[in-house]
Structure formats: C-alpha cells, structure tokens
N, C-alpha and C positions, 0 to 999 in steps of 0.2 A: 314649386322649388322640392329639391331633394336633398335632404339632409344626410351627412355621412359620420360618424365618429371613426378616434384611431384606436385601433386595437391596440392596448399597450402589450397584449402577450404575443404579438406578431410584427411589433413596431420595436426600432431601437434608433438613440440618436448619440452620433460619436464624436470626438473633438480630438484634433491633434494637433500636437506644437511642434517646434524644434525645442532640443534641450542641448545648452552650450553650442550648438550649432553645428553636431556632430549628430546627436542620435534622435529620434521621433521617440515623444511619450503619446500614449493614446489614452483617453478615456472616455465616459458616456455618463447620462443621467437615465437613472430608472425609473423615475418616476414623471410621469409628464400626461396632459390629456390635451386633445383638440378636436375641432369638428368643422365640416367642410360643407359648404350649401352650394348647389350646382343647379340649374337651372334644368337640367335633364340628366337623368340617370347614369349614361353614358359620356356625357360630355363634359369636361373639366376646364374648360377655355371659362374666364371669368370668373371662377369657382372663389366663393370668399371662404378664406383660411384664418383661422384661428389654434394658435398655439398655446399652452402655460406649461412650463418646466418648473419642476422643485428644484432650485438650486441643489438644496439640502440631500440631494440624492448623488450628486456626483460621485463617481468612482473609477477610481484610475489603477486601483490593484496595490497599491501603497497608502496607507491609513495616515500616514504623518501627511504626505501632499495633499490628501483628501480635506485634511484637518486645514492645511494653511490656505488651500483653494477657497475655504467656507470661511475664510477668516477678513477681516478689514484690510487686507494686503490685496485682495482679490474680490470674492465676490460680495463679501458684508454679510452672509445670508440671515444675518440678526434683522439686518434695515430692509433687505431686499432678498424676500425668500423665494420670488419668483424672477424668469424669463417667461418674456411674452412676446409673441410674433401677430403680424396682423397684413395679411395680404394686401395691396392696393391693385395689383393685376395678373394674372395667370393669364398669359397667351404663347400661341403654338411659336415652336421653333420652326422658322422656314426651311429648314436644311434637313428635317428629321420628321418623321408624321409621327412619332411617339415621344418627342422632348418639347418640352415648356421650358419659357423662362418667367420664372418666379418674382413679384417684387413685392414688396414690402417694408413693415415698420416694426425694426429688432430693439426692444426695450431690454437693456441690460443695466441694475442699477439707477435705474429712470434717466437714463441718457439712451433718447429713440434716435437713431441714425435709420436712413433707407439702405436696404441691403436687396442684393438680387442673389439669385440661387438658380444650378440648372437641374432641371427636374425631367427626368424619363419614366415615363409612363408604361408599365409591365405588363396591366391588360385588367382583364375584369373576370371572376371565376363565381361562382356559387356554392356554397358548404351548407351544408345541413338548411338549405333554402332560403340561406341570406346572399345577396349580393356584394362580394368583398372585390377592391380593387387596392391593386399595389403600387408603388411610387417609390425611384431612389431620388434621395436629393443631396446635391452636394454644393459647396460654394465655400468662397474665401472671406473673413472679415479681420480687421485690424483691432487685438483686444483693446488698445489704447484707445480706441474711437469712443470705447464705452466705460473709460474712468479705470480701467484694468491694467495701471500702470507701473505695478510692482515691477522692476527689473533692477537685482545690483549688478554690478559690471564684474566681470571675470579679472582676474589678475593679468592677464594677457589682452584684456580689451573688449570686446564683445558683450552681447548678452546672455545671461544665462537660459531667458525665454523667448524665442521670437515674437516680435509684433502680430506677425501673419497666424492665425488661426484657421486651419482646415476644418469645415463642418462635413460631416456627413448623414444622412438619414435614409433607413428603409423603413418605411411607413405602409402600412397594410389597413386600409378604410373599413368599415363594416354601413351600410345602408341601415338606415335606424327609421328613416320614412320617407 
C-alpha cells in the first residue's frame, strides 16, 4: 500500500456558479486536506481517496458574499464546518490513457450524495527526493441536492444563483509512505 497526501501549497479547489444567469462568480476554498491510498506507487486505479474541506475558508473576493455563503442561508458553517468526500471507485476512462472517472460520496451539510468527477492524470515527478503526482478534477453538482436551497427570484423571474455548480480542482499529491 502506498500513501499520498494532498500538498496544499500546490493544490486548489474552485467552484463556479452562474449569477443572475448573465455572469459567472468564481470562488475557492483555501483550507483542505486529503489522503490517497494506492496499491502500487504509480497506479491510481482503485485508489481510496478522502478529502476534507474547511468551509470557513471559502473565498470569493467579496467579503459580504463570503459571509453570506458561511451563513445558515447556504453552508451554515457553525453547524457544518466541513465538506467531505470519500471515493467509492476510481477507474480508467477507456477513451484516454491519462483520464479517470472518479465516483464517491460527497457530504455537504450532512446530506450525502453520490457524485462523479472527471480526472486527468498529469503524471509523476521527483522533487527533493519525494515522489509527486498531479491531477485535474472537474465536475458539476446540483447545490439543491445538498440543502443549499437559498435562491430569491429576480424581478423578471429566474434565479439569482444557478442550481448547477461547477467544481474544479488542481491537486498535487506527495508520496508519504
């Protein structure tokens, strides 16, 4: 068994949501940690992945919006301080040797749902005697499935915030054992 951990200095987790159906607002989480267990050092098929995101670290470049996202109208950070993900399957995408399909259980506000992400493997490299691996992860979730239901209607009808949220992560792992 090979154990990896996320290098937070070289990783990032972003989200994007349509605002008023005319523009896109981007945000990120600045604090997170995770581990990956693989059977072989360079074979990530069937890896076991665990991720924990500190919701209080949400950042959208607008302090009022950040506080609103932390409030009970959205994430309710006082009651639900973490978003977690646990993989159930990581399999090769038949169409591309460096592509994977990641399935797992995403927990936001104690609402656990199965989700699927696309993963692109960037390869491995040694730095200062340590093996590292890079990945790009992307997918879309419906925020209402996780109890994030705040959404006043605009005067002309239509929602202020889209239900579909795009997730994107650049992850660099460090082999620790």
